[in-house]
Residue, then its C-alpha position, 0 to 999 in steps of 0.5 A: m260607078k260600080l254598083c252591087m244589087i243584092g236580090t234580083g226580085y222586082v226592085g233589085l232587077v229593075s233598079g239594076v237594069c236601069f242603073s246600068d243603062i245610065g252608064n254604071t257597071v252593075y253586079c246583080v247578085d242572087k243565091d238562086k243559081n237557076k235564076i242567075i243562068s236564066l238572066n245571063k241568057g236574057i230571060v226576064p222572070i218578071y213581066e215589065p214593059g221595056l225591061e227585057e230590051i234594056l237588060k239584053r243591051n247592057h248585059k252584051k256591053k258587059k255593064l250588067i253582070f248577073t252572079t251568085n258570087l256575093e263576095e266578088a260583087v261586093n268587093k268590086s263595088d262602090i255602093i251596095f244596095i239591099c233589095v231583098g224581100t220583106p214579106t209579111k210574117k205568117n200570122s202577123n202584121s210585121a215585116d219579115l226582116r230576116y233576109v235583110y239582116n242575113v245580108a247585113k251579116d254576110l256583108n260584115k264578113i266581106i267589107k274590108k274598105y269603105k262601102i255605102v250600104v243602101t237599103k232599097s227594100t221596104v223596111p220599117v223605121t229603125t231597120g237601118d239602125k239595126i243594120e248599121n249595128i250589125l255592120l259596126k261589128l267591123k269596128n272601124k266605123k269609117l268602113v261603112d255608111v248605111v243609107s235608106n233609099p226607098e224605091f217608088l216604082r210602079e209595076g207596069e211603069a217601073v222603067r219609066d219611073f226610074v228614068f223619070p222619077d217624082r223624087v229621089i229620097i236619100g236618108t243619111e246623116s253622112n255628108k260623104a255618102n250623100k255626095i256620092l249618091k247624089s253624083l250617082y242619081l245626077p243623070i236622072i235628077k232634072n232639078e233640085s226638088k227631085y232630090f231630097r235628103t232627110s234622116r235615115r229614119g225619115a226616108e224609111m217612114i216616107k216610104y210607108a207613109s206614101n204607100a199608106f196614103l195611096a191605099t187610103k185614097i183607093s179605099f176612100i173612093n171604094e167606100l164612096a162607090n158603095l154609097s154612090e150605088k145606093t143613091n143612083v150616082d156615078i162614082k166616076d163623076i165623083s172621082l172626076g169632080m174631086g180630082m180636079d181639085k189640085r189639093i186632092g188630085d185624080r190619081f188613085l181615085r178610081a173605084g174598083p176592087a180591093y188594092g193588091g200587089s206587093c206593096f200596099p197590103k204588106d206595107t199598111r199592115a207593117l205600118l200598123d205593126t210599127a205603130n203598135k211597137f211605138n204605142t201609137n194608134l193609127s186608127i185611119i190606117k187600121t180602118v183602111v186595112n180592114f175595109n180592104n180586106n172586106r172589100k174582096l168579100f163584098l164584091t164577091k157577094k155582089i156576084d151572088k145577086i148578079l147571078k140570083n144565087k144560081f151557080k151550077n154549071k154557069i160559065v164565068t169568064f174573068l178578063g185579067v186576073t193580075f192585081k193591075p195591068n201590065t204586070d204578071d203580079m198576082r200577089e193579093a189579087s182580088s181575082i184569087p178569092m173571087i175565082k175560088y168562091l165561084h169554083k166552090k159554088g160550082c161555076k165553070i171558070r175561064y180566064y184570059d190574062p195577057s201576061g199568061k197562065k197563073k199557078e194560083f189556079d192550077h190545082l182548081k178543077n174547072v178553072r181553065f186558062h185561055k190563050n185569047i180573049s175570043s175563046s174565053c168569052l165564047k158562050s159565057d154567062l157572066i163576063i167579069l172585067h177584073t184588070e183593065w188591060n188596054e186590049f179590053r177597052l173596045l171589045n164587041f161582047k155580042k160577037l165574042v160571046q155569041k149567046n143571049n142574056f149574058i151579063i158583064y160585071d165591069l170591076r174597073n168601070i171602063y165601059s159606058p153604062k149608056k152604051m151597054k144599055k143602048n146595045n141591049l147588054k145587061y151590065f153592072g159596074i162599081g158604084r154606078 
């Protein structure tokens, strides 16, 4: 099939590249000319394992075309995917849908024969209805079917998640559109249960409900970690014991910093906004959002105790600063308020992250990026393990730091307190 992906951000680029790899011709469209030029050179703007290789392979085969020409891409395609951003509006919980609606308005001017318009962007329930209203100005209702097809790609695991999905959700009332989309996804659907058709509003809600539930699991275990710390119980044991229950499962039950990234923070806020519009009180989700916001401050304040409120000229090293490993995404990462706080207190901050230097810290004096672990840790007073990249799991801290009386603050609980104690290292974890 011939597909058009509008937007070459995380969702659009990963989906477009992977669709091309299973035999489709994909037109990836973006207004950013420089971005398109870079993509045509094989330069991938995001850190995602395996993506660059697949992109270059299919671009060479001309199965993957990067362009700024929306009209040409739409006219040559059977299915059009809207993959533009839906960030949180400034000073609001609501999703900013102007990019989605602008695309719909552009499509209204272009579409001359039957197309399936698929919303892959994460959008509140009823957004598809509004897109349809814009497109029905085409007058001939048979010209377009508007479908919701939410993505469930995890940053750092996106390629694998596309090829081996837990499920493919299709929200449509059109049998014709459903038949075509089922054919599109057939190469990656291993059994019937993986392909789930529901209403368009149902699909929109499933995406938000899924992310809100996972965010709730994270906040739940983080709250229990606070209690575990006070009762001298290891939260890792609690997580493992709970996770053995098949009704609960072990995923997203790892205590740590506040959840961040491009999805959970904005989607939980947007869900609350939708609930308000429909006069519904989502008290659990509201509590989750508030707890997560406070989590950043809670962990930052713990550093006060660890350093005994002595900050001036202390050398603090952050190992990893992204919100999770295997991604360069800094959106809502806990490292940002932590580093800003310690910088303000007079600490000298170093950081190392495998995904590279971060612009978020460029304006801060005494915050330096190091290209390797060794130089970042040398002579540090406090090492904060913020992101659990694999290369941090077997570190010899005594050899790296080369000084006495340094402290390790493990925000991901990847190290054993017993081993740390055995090696005479001063160690703090989360909920242990």
